[in-house]
PDB file as gemmi writes it, atoms N, CA and C in Angstrom:
CRYST1    1.000    1.000    1.000  90.00  90.00  90.00 P 1                      
ATOM      1  N   MET A   1      74.942 109.614  33.550  1.00  0.00           N  
ATOM      2  CA  MET A   1      75.726 109.747  34.701  1.00  0.00           C  
ATOM      3  C   MET A   1      77.039 108.614  34.702  1.00  0.00           C  
ATOM      4  N   SER A   2      77.615 108.150  34.599  1.00  0.00           N  
ATOM      5  CA  SER A   2      78.754 107.050  34.584  1.00  0.00           C  
ATOM      6  C   SER A   2      78.052 106.597  35.784  1.00  0.00           C  
ATOM      7  N   GLN A   3      78.877 104.708  35.705  1.00  0.00           N  
ATOM      8  CA  GLN A   3      78.542 104.116  37.176  1.00  0.00           C  
ATOM      9  C   GLN A   3      79.858 104.363  38.353  1.00  0.00           C  
ATOM     10  N   ASP A   4      80.370 104.683  39.026  1.00  0.00           N  
ATOM     11  CA  ASP A   4      80.953 104.227  40.098  1.00  0.00           C  
ATOM     12  C   ASP A   4      81.309 103.178  40.662  1.00  0.00           C  
ATOM     13  N   ARG A   5      82.208 102.144  40.562  1.00  0.00           N  
ATOM     14  CA  ARG A   5      82.939 101.644  41.653  1.00  0.00           C  
ATOM     15  C   ARG A   5      83.461 101.561  42.571  1.00  0.00           C  
ATOM     16  N   GLY A   6      83.058 100.853  42.763  1.00  0.00           N  
ATOM     17  CA  GLY A   6      83.512 101.034  44.733  1.00  0.00           C  
ATOM     18  C   GLY A   6      84.955 100.374  44.881  1.00  0.00           C  
ATOM     19  N   PRO A   7      85.575 100.908  45.831  1.00  0.00           N  
ATOM     20  CA  PRO A   7      87.071 101.229  45.961  1.00  0.00           C  
ATOM     21  C   PRO A   7      87.360  99.772  45.623  1.00  0.00           C  
ATOM     22  N   THR A   8      86.919  98.859  45.601  1.00  0.00           N  
ATOM     23  CA  THR A   8      87.282  97.456  45.825  1.00  0.00           C  
ATOM     24  C   THR A   8      87.271  96.924  44.230  1.00  0.00           C  
ATOM     25  N   GLU A   9      86.208  96.950  43.581  1.00  0.00           N  
ATOM     26  CA  GLU A   9      85.705  96.651  42.583  1.00  0.00           C  
ATOM     27  C   GLU A   9      86.775  97.339  41.379  1.00  0.00           C  
ATOM     28  N   PRO A  10      86.841  95.697  41.257  1.00  0.00           N  
ATOM     29  CA  PRO A  10      87.838  95.912  39.465  1.00  0.00           C  
ATOM     30  C   PRO A  10      87.382  96.558  38.362  1.00  0.00           C  
ATOM     31  N   SER A  11      88.832  97.350  37.316  1.00  0.00           N  
ATOM     32  CA  SER A  11      88.938  97.842  36.751  1.00  0.00           C  
ATOM     33  C   SER A  11      88.574  97.188  35.261  1.00  0.00           C  
ATOM     34  N   PRO A  12      87.858  97.369  34.213  1.00  0.00           N  
ATOM     35  CA  PRO A  12      88.577  96.082  33.287  1.00  0.00           C  
ATOM     36  C   PRO A  12      89.581  95.608  32.914  1.00  0.00           C  
ATOM     37  N   SER A  13      90.209  96.353  33.397  1.00  0.00           N  
ATOM     38  CA  SER A  13      92.053  96.139  32.476  1.00  0.00           C  
ATOM     39  C   SER A  13      92.513  95.425  33.659  1.00  0.00           C  
ATOM     40  N   ASP A  14      92.248  95.347  34.983  1.00  0.00           N  
ATOM     41  CA  ASP A  14      92.607  94.349  36.687  1.00  0.00           C  
ATOM     42  C   ASP A  14      91.824  93.066  35.545  1.00  0.00           C  
ATOM     43  N   ARG A  15      91.110  92.836  35.425  1.00  0.00           N  
ATOM     44  CA  ARG A  15      89.912  91.579  35.288  1.00  0.00           C  
ATOM     45  C   ARG A  15      90.635  91.130  33.851  1.00  0.00           C  
ATOM     46  N   GLN A  16      90.906  91.547  32.282  1.00  0.00           N  
ATOM     47  CA  GLN A  16      91.889  90.962  31.804  1.00  0.00           C  
ATOM     48  C   GLN A  16      93.215  90.450  32.036  1.00  0.00           C  
ATOM     49  N   GLN A  17      93.756  91.489  32.856  1.00  0.00           N  
ATOM     50  CA  GLN A  17      95.229  91.347  33.587  1.00  0.00           C  
ATOM     51  C   GLN A  17      94.804  89.874  34.226  1.00  0.00           C  
ATOM     52  N   ALA A  18      93.838  89.995  35.518  1.00  0.00           N  
ATOM     53  CA  ALA A  18      93.232  88.903  36.027  1.00  0.00           C  
ATOM     54  C   ALA A  18      92.991  87.288  35.473  1.00  0.00           C  
ATOM     55  N   HIS A  19      92.170  87.933  34.003  1.00  0.00           N  
ATOM     56  CA  HIS A  19      92.067  86.483  33.058  1.00  0.00           C  
ATOM     57  C   HIS A  19      92.748  85.767  32.537  1.00  0.00           C  
ATOM     58  N   GLU A  20      94.405  86.472  32.357  1.00  0.00           N  
ATOM     59  CA  GLU A  20      95.330  86.054  31.989  1.00  0.00           C  
ATOM     60  C   GLU A  20      95.939  85.398  32.546  1.00  0.00           C  
ATOM     61  N   TYR A  21      96.451  86.278  34.367  1.00  0.00           N  
ATOM     62  CA  TYR A  21      96.986  85.269  35.143  1.00  0.00           C  
ATOM     63  C   TYR A  21      96.838  83.841  35.827  1.00  0.00           C  
ATOM     64  N   VAL A  22      95.416  83.812  36.246  1.00  0.00           N  
ATOM     65  CA  VAL A  22      94.069  82.484  36.096  1.00  0.00           C  
ATOM     66  C   VAL A  22      94.258  81.639  35.267  1.00  0.00           C  
ATOM     67  N   VAL A  23      94.061  82.401  33.662  1.00  0.00           N  
ATOM     68  CA  VAL A  23      94.392  81.322  32.935  1.00  0.00           C  
ATOM     69  C   VAL A  23      95.376  79.956  32.551  1.00  0.00           C  
ATOM     70  N   GLN A  24      97.025  81.626  33.119  1.00  0.00           N  
ATOM     71  CA  GLN A  24      97.790  80.802  33.174  1.00  0.00           C  
ATOM     72  C   GLN A  24      98.232  79.773  34.208  1.00  0.00           C  
ATOM     73  N   ARG A  25      98.023  80.201  35.426  1.00  0.00           N  
ATOM     74  CA  ARG A  25      98.118  79.101  36.510  1.00  0.00           C  
ATOM     75  C   ARG A  25      97.105  77.750  36.453  1.00  0.00           C  
ATOM     76  N   LEU A  26      95.854  78.232  36.171  1.00  0.00           N  
ATOM     77  CA  LEU A  26      95.259  76.885  35.803  1.00  0.00           C  
ATOM     78  C   LEU A  26      95.399  75.531  34.619  1.00  0.00           C  
ATOM     79  N   ALA A  27      95.882  76.363  33.693  1.00  0.00           N  
ATOM     80  CA  ALA A  27      96.600  75.585  32.442  1.00  0.00           C  
ATOM     81  C   ALA A  27      97.896  74.563  33.068  1.00  0.00           C  
ATOM     82  N   ALA A  28      98.686  75.492  33.364  1.00  0.00           N  
ATOM     83  CA  ALA A  28     100.013  75.031  34.568  1.00  0.00           C  
ATOM     84  C   ALA A  28      99.479  73.856  35.005  1.00  0.00           C  
ATOM     85  N   LEU A  29      98.261  74.104  36.112  1.00  0.00           N  
ATOM     86  CA  LEU A  29      98.088  72.773  36.813  1.00  0.00           C  
ATOM     87  C   LEU A  29      97.532  71.685  36.368  1.00  0.00           C  
ATOM     88  N   SER A  30      96.577  72.220  35.229  1.00  0.00           N  
ATOM     89  CA  SER A  30      95.991  71.037  34.477  1.00  0.00           C  
ATOM     90  C   SER A  30      96.982  70.195  33.808  1.00  0.00           C  
ATOM     91  N   ALA A  31      98.540  70.602  33.740  1.00  0.00           N  
ATOM     92  CA  ALA A  31      99.215  70.139  32.696  1.00  0.00           C  
ATOM     93  C   ALA A  31      99.747  69.152  33.749  1.00  0.00           C  
ATOM     94  N   GLY A  32     100.290  70.025  34.746  1.00  0.00           N  
ATOM     95  CA  GLY A  32     100.664  69.103  35.839  1.00  0.00           C  
ATOM     96  C   GLY A  32     100.137  68.165  36.280  1.00  0.00           C  
ATOM     97  N   ILE A  33      98.847  68.092  36.643  1.00  0.00           N  
ATOM     98  CA  ILE A  33      97.876  66.889  36.913  1.00  0.00           C  
ATOM     99  C   ILE A  33      97.711  65.752  36.022  1.00  0.00           C  
ATOM    100  N   TRP A  34      97.150  66.101  34.535  1.00  0.00           N  
ATOM    101  CA  TRP A  34      97.358  65.539  33.187  1.00  0.00           C  
ATOM    102  C   TRP A  34      99.064  64.802  33.368  1.00  0.00           C  
ATOM    103  N   ALA A  35     100.086  65.109  33.507  1.00  0.00           N  
ATOM    104  CA  ALA A  35     101.161  64.165  33.406  1.00  0.00           C  
ATOM    105  C   ALA A  35     102.132  63.374  34.812  1.00  0.00           C  
ATOM    106  N   LEU A  36     101.450  63.806  36.352  1.00  0.00           N  
ATOM    107  CA  LEU A  36     101.538  63.195  36.894  1.00  0.00           C  
ATOM    108  C   LEU A  36     100.582  61.679  36.947  1.00  0.00           C  
ATOM    109  N   GLY A  37      99.566  61.731  36.299  1.00  0.00           N  
ATOM    110  CA  GLY A  37      98.721  61.024  36.296  1.00  0.00           C  
ATOM    111  C   GLY A  37      98.951  59.535  35.251  1.00  0.00           C  
ATOM    112  N   PHE A  38      99.289  60.477  34.160  1.00  0.00           N  
ATOM    113  CA  PHE A  38     100.739  59.205  33.756  1.00  0.00           C  
ATOM    114  C   PHE A  38     101.214  58.729  33.673  1.00  0.00           C  
ATOM    115  N   PHE A  39     102.149  59.201  34.626  1.00  0.00           N  
ATOM    116  CA  PHE A  39     103.453  58.866  35.376  1.00  0.00           C  
ATOM    117  C   PHE A  39     103.309  57.575  36.000  1.00  0.00           C  
ATOM    118  N   VAL A  40     102.134  58.115  36.777  1.00  0.00           N  
ATOM    119  CA  VAL A  40     101.594  56.615  37.626  1.00  0.00           C  
ATOM    120  C   VAL A  40     100.729  55.468  37.284  1.00  0.00           C  
ATOM    121  N   PHE A  41     100.597  55.994  36.255  1.00  0.00           N  
ATOM    122  CA  PHE A  41      99.826  55.271  35.185  1.00  0.00           C  
ATOM    123  C   PHE A  41     100.885  54.059  34.581  1.00  0.00           C  
ATOM    124  N   MET A  42     101.577  55.183  33.489  1.00  0.00           N  
ATOM    125  CA  MET A  42     103.104  53.818  32.533  1.00  0.00           C  
ATOM    126  C   MET A  42     104.059  52.967  33.702  1.00  0.00           C  
ATOM    127  N   VAL A  43     104.139  53.723  35.359  1.00  0.00           N  
ATOM    128  CA  VAL A  43     105.165  53.015  35.844  1.00  0.00           C  
ATOM    129  C   VAL A  43     104.253  52.382  36.440  1.00  0.00           C  
ATOM    130  N   PHE A  44     103.054  52.367  37.037  1.00  0.00           N  
ATOM    131  CA  PHE A  44     102.650  50.957  38.344  1.00  0.00           C  
ATOM    132  C   PHE A  44     101.809  50.464  37.248  1.00  0.00           C  
ATOM    133  N   VAL A  45     100.592  50.552  36.605  1.00  0.00           N  
ATOM    134  CA  VAL A  45      99.559  50.269  35.713  1.00  0.00           C  
ATOM    135  C   VAL A  45      99.549  49.275  34.731  1.00  0.00           C  
ATOM    136  N   PHE A  46      99.997  50.606  34.491  1.00  0.00           N  
ATOM    137  CA  PHE A  46     100.721  49.249  32.840  1.00  0.00           C  
ATOM    138  C   PHE A  46     101.860  48.168  32.800  1.00  0.00           C  
ATOM    139  N   PRO A  47     102.890  48.938  33.438  1.00  0.00           N  
ATOM    140  CA  PRO A  47     103.315  47.416  32.753  1.00  0.00           C  
ATOM    141  C   PRO A  47     103.066  46.023  34.405  1.00  0.00           C  
ATOM    142  N   THR A  48     101.709  46.156  34.419  1.00  0.00           N  
ATOM    143  CA  THR A  48     102.337  45.174  36.013  1.00  0.00           C  
ATOM    144  C   THR A  48     101.223  43.927  35.518  1.00  0.00           C  
ATOM    145  N   GLY A  49     100.229  44.088  34.165  1.00  0.00           N  
ATOM    146  CA  GLY A  49      99.607  43.120  32.904  1.00  0.00           C  
ATOM    147  C   GLY A  49      99.702  43.237  32.308  1.00  0.00           C  
ATOM    148  N   GLU A  50      98.655  42.517  31.903  1.00  0.00           N  
ATOM    149  CA  GLU A  50      98.146  42.294  30.405  1.00  0.00           C  
ATOM    150  C   GLU A  50      97.436  43.641  29.674  1.00  0.00           C  
ATOM    151  N   PHE A  51      98.025  44.323  28.968  1.00  0.00           N  
ATOM    152  CA  PHE A  51      96.957  45.613  28.930  1.00  0.00           C  
ATOM    153  C   PHE A  51      96.343  45.501  28.020  1.00  0.00           C  
ATOM    154  N   LYS A  52      95.266  46.160  27.777  1.00  0.00           N  
ATOM    155  CA  LYS A  52      94.351  45.639  27.003  1.00  0.00           C  
ATOM    156  C   LYS A  52      93.775  47.675  26.497  1.00  0.00           C  
ATOM    157  N   PRO A  53      93.449  47.939  25.241  1.00  0.00           N  
ATOM    158  CA  PRO A  53      92.927  49.711  25.134  1.00  0.00           C  
ATOM    159  C   PRO A  53      92.453  50.089  26.079  1.00  0.00           C  
ATOM    160  N   THR A  54      91.336  49.371  26.844  1.00  0.00           N  
ATOM    161  CA  THR A  54      90.126  49.239  27.013  1.00  0.00           C  
ATOM    162  C   THR A  54      90.525  50.390  28.676  1.00  0.00           C  
ATOM    163  N   VAL A  55      91.174  49.544  28.663  1.00  0.00           N  
ATOM    164  CA  VAL A  55      92.273  50.132  30.267  1.00  0.00           C  
ATOM    165  C   VAL A  55      93.248  51.833  29.961  1.00  0.00           C  
ATOM    166  N   GLY A  56      93.114  51.498  28.962  1.00  0.00           N  
ATOM    167  CA  GLY A  56      93.994  53.155  28.342  1.00  0.00           C  
ATOM    168  C   GLY A  56      93.643  54.000  28.352  1.00  0.00           C  
ATOM    169  N   ILE A  57      92.306  53.107  27.867  1.00  0.00           N  
ATOM    170  CA  ILE A  57      91.284  54.239  27.443  1.00  0.00           C  
ATOM    171  C   ILE A  57      90.558  55.256  28.339  1.00  0.00           C  
ATOM    172  N   GLY A  58      90.322  54.534  29.164  1.00  0.00           N  
ATOM    173  CA  GLY A  58      89.365  54.512  30.382  1.00  0.00           C  
ATOM    174  C   GLY A  58      90.373  55.971  31.405  1.00  0.00           C  
ATOM    175  N   VAL A  59      91.400  54.939  31.432  1.00  0.00           N  
ATOM    176  CA  VAL A  59      91.970  55.851  32.372  1.00  0.00           C  
ATOM    177  C   VAL A  59      92.556  57.765  31.831  1.00  0.00           C  
ATOM    178  N   GLY A  60      93.002  57.018  30.286  1.00  0.00           N  
ATOM    179  CA  GLY A  60      93.344  59.174  30.001  1.00  0.00           C  
ATOM    180  C   GLY A  60      91.694  59.172  29.963  1.00  0.00           C  
ATOM    181  N   MET A  61      90.800  58.698  29.685  1.00  0.00           N  
ATOM    182  CA  MET A  61      89.262  60.030  30.276  1.00  0.00           C  
ATOM    183  C   MET A  61      89.481  60.342  31.696  1.00  0.00           C  
ATOM    184  N   TRP A  62      89.442  59.101  32.934  1.00  0.00           N  
ATOM    185  CA  TRP A  62      89.605  59.965  33.979  1.00  0.00           C  
ATOM    186  C   TRP A  62      90.619  60.823  33.491  1.00  0.00           C  
ATOM    187  N   LEU A  63      91.173  60.805  33.671  1.00  0.00           N  
ATOM    188  CA  LEU A  63      92.685  61.445  33.771  1.00  0.00           C  
ATOM    189  C   LEU A  63      92.359  63.118  33.363  1.00  0.00           C  
ATOM    190  N   PHE A  64      91.329  62.959  32.418  1.00  0.00           N  
ATOM    191  CA  PHE A  64      91.007  63.974  31.569  1.00  0.00           C  
ATOM    192  C   PHE A  64      90.182  65.041  31.896  1.00  0.00           C  
ATOM    193  N   ALA A  65      89.561  63.932  33.049  1.00  0.00           N  
ATOM    194  CA  ALA A  65      88.065  64.803  33.478  1.00  0.00           C  
ATOM    195  C   ALA A  65      88.965  65.343  34.988  1.00  0.00           C  
ATOM    196  N   LEU A  66      89.518  64.559  35.321  1.00  0.00           N  
ATOM    197  CA  LEU A  66      90.716  64.985  36.500  1.00  0.00           C  
ATOM    198  C   LEU A  66      91.340  66.387  36.386  1.00  0.00           C  
ATOM    199  N   ALA A  67      92.276  66.343  35.239  1.00  0.00           N  
ATOM    200  CA  ALA A  67      92.632  67.395  35.194  1.00  0.00           C  
ATOM    201  C   ALA A  67      92.240  68.886  34.945  1.00  0.00           C  
ATOM    202  N   ALA A  68      90.565  68.373  33.942  1.00  0.00           N  
ATOM    203  CA  ALA A  68      89.551  69.304  33.645  1.00  0.00           C  
ATOM    204  C   ALA A  68      89.294  70.368  35.183  1.00  0.00           C  
ATOM    205  N   LEU A  69      89.090  69.215  36.255  1.00  0.00           N  
ATOM    206  CA  LEU A  69      88.276  69.562  37.899  1.00  0.00           C  
ATOM    207  C   LEU A  69      88.502  70.847  37.982  1.00  0.00           C  
ATOM    208  N   PRO A  70      89.922  71.798  38.376  1.00  0.00           N  
ATOM    209  CA  PRO A  70      90.400  72.652  38.265  1.00  0.00           C  
ATOM    210  C   PRO A  70      89.633  74.258  37.622  1.00  0.00           C  
ATOM    211  N   TRP A  71      88.821  73.640  36.551  1.00  0.00           N  
ATOM    212  CA  TRP A  71      88.572  75.149  35.667  1.00  0.00           C  
ATOM    213  C   TRP A  71      86.731  75.463  36.382  1.00  0.00           C  
ATOM    214  N   VAL A  72      86.494  74.427  37.228  1.00  0.00           N  
ATOM    215  CA  VAL A  72      85.390  74.568  37.593  1.00  0.00           C  
ATOM    216  C   VAL A  72      85.061  76.134  38.220  1.00  0.00           C  
ATOM    217  N   GLY A  73      86.484  76.074  39.309  1.00  0.00           N  
ATOM    218  CA  GLY A  73      86.660  77.556  39.978  1.00  0.00           C  
ATOM    219  C   GLY A  73      87.308  78.588  39.154  1.00  0.00           C  
ATOM    220  N   TYR A  74      86.722  79.234  37.942  1.00  0.00           N  
ATOM    221  CA  TYR A  74      87.139  79.803  37.364  1.00  0.00           C  
ATOM    222  C   TYR A  74      87.241  81.664  37.435  1.00  0.00           C  
ATOM    223  N   ARG A  75      85.727  81.324  37.109  1.00  0.00           N  
ATOM    224  CA  ARG A  75      85.149  82.238  38.040  1.00  0.00           C  
ATOM    225  C   ARG A  75      85.482  82.927  38.986  1.00  0.00           C  
ATOM    226  N   PRO A  76      85.212  82.412  40.315  1.00  0.00           N  
ATOM    227  CA  PRO A  76      85.359  82.913  41.966  1.00  0.00           C  
ATOM    228  C   PRO A  76      87.154  82.511  41.465  1.00  0.00           C  
ATOM    229  N   PHE A  77      87.998  82.072  40.771  1.00  0.00           N  
ATOM    230  CA  PHE A  77      89.193  82.546  40.862  1.00  0.00           C  
ATOM    231  C   PHE A  77      89.121  84.138  39.806  1.00  0.00           C  
ATOM    232  N   VAL A  78      89.033  84.066  38.963  1.00  0.00           N  
ATOM    233  CA  VAL A  78      89.137  85.486  38.378  1.00  0.00           C  
ATOM    234  C   VAL A  78      88.513  86.995  39.353  1.00  0.00           C  
ATOM    235  N   ASP A  79      87.205  86.815  39.759  1.00  0.00           N  
ATOM    236  CA  ASP A  79      86.894  87.720  40.401  1.00  0.00           C  
ATOM    237  C   ASP A  79      87.715  87.965  42.036  1.00  0.00           C  
ATOM    238  N   ARG A  80      88.743  86.794  42.016  1.00  0.00           N  
ATOM    239  CA  ARG A  80      89.223  87.116  43.567  1.00  0.00           C  
ATOM    240  C   ARG A  80      90.761  87.973  43.350  1.00  0.00           C  
ATOM    241  N   VAL A  81      91.505  87.202  42.438  1.00  0.00           N  
ATOM    242  CA  VAL A  81      92.642  87.654  41.935  1.00  0.00           C  
ATOM    243  C   VAL A  81      92.509  89.386  41.555  1.00  0.00           C  
ATOM    244  N   ALA A  82      90.851  89.499  40.282  1.00  0.00           N  
ATOM    245  CA  ALA A  82      91.138  91.072  39.873  1.00  0.00           C  
ATOM    246  C   ALA A  82      91.283  91.851  41.359  1.00  0.00           C  
ATOM    247  N   ARG A  83      90.499  91.360  42.333  1.00  0.00           N  
ATOM    248  CA  ARG A  83      90.370  92.086  43.797  1.00  0.00           C  
ATOM    249  C   ARG A  83      91.960  92.258  44.113  1.00  0.00           C  
ATOM    250  N   ARG A  84      93.124  90.919  43.644  1.00  0.00           N  
ATOM    251  CA  ARG A  84      93.956  91.149  44.780  1.00  0.00           C  
ATOM    252  C   ARG A  84      94.921  92.084  44.189  1.00  0.00           C  
ATOM    253  N   HIS A  85      94.466  92.219  42.994  1.00  0.00           N  
ATOM    254  CA  HIS A  85      96.051  92.876  42.492  1.00  0.00           C  
ATOM    255  C   HIS A  85      96.882  92.430  41.971  1.00  0.00           C  
ATOM    256  N   PRO A  86      97.768  90.969  42.076  1.00  0.00           N  
ATOM    257  CA  PRO A  86      98.927  90.199  42.184  1.00  0.00           C  
ATOM    258  C   PRO A  86     100.278  90.848  40.919  1.00  0.00           C  
ATOM    259  N   TRP A  87      99.977  91.740  39.764  1.00  0.00           N  
ATOM    260  CA  TRP A  87     100.948  92.287  38.927  1.00  0.00           C  
ATOM    261  C   TRP A  87     101.155  93.347  39.751  1.00  0.00           C  
ATOM    262  N   ARG A  88     100.628  94.059  40.474  1.00  0.00           N  
ATOM    263  CA  ARG A  88     101.074  95.566  40.619  1.00  0.00           C  
ATOM    264  C   ARG A  88     101.692  95.952  41.879  1.00  0.00           C  
TER     265      ARG A  88                                                      
END                                                                             
């Protein structure tokens, strides 16, 4: 017997499309967070005093971590989007 999916259970193709949809949105969000943080650093922090490479490295690491934060919710986002079918 084959397993029957419930009325709200997404099909494999729905999950694949949801994966693409979520990856594109999260990538854009991460890039935006990093670019905005880099802009703020270059405009407000960098010109205010003597630049030390360790400060730039530290800020870059924190920006990278901050930009990666939205990816924590990747699986729940894919599940929710797969059930919603925004591409139909």
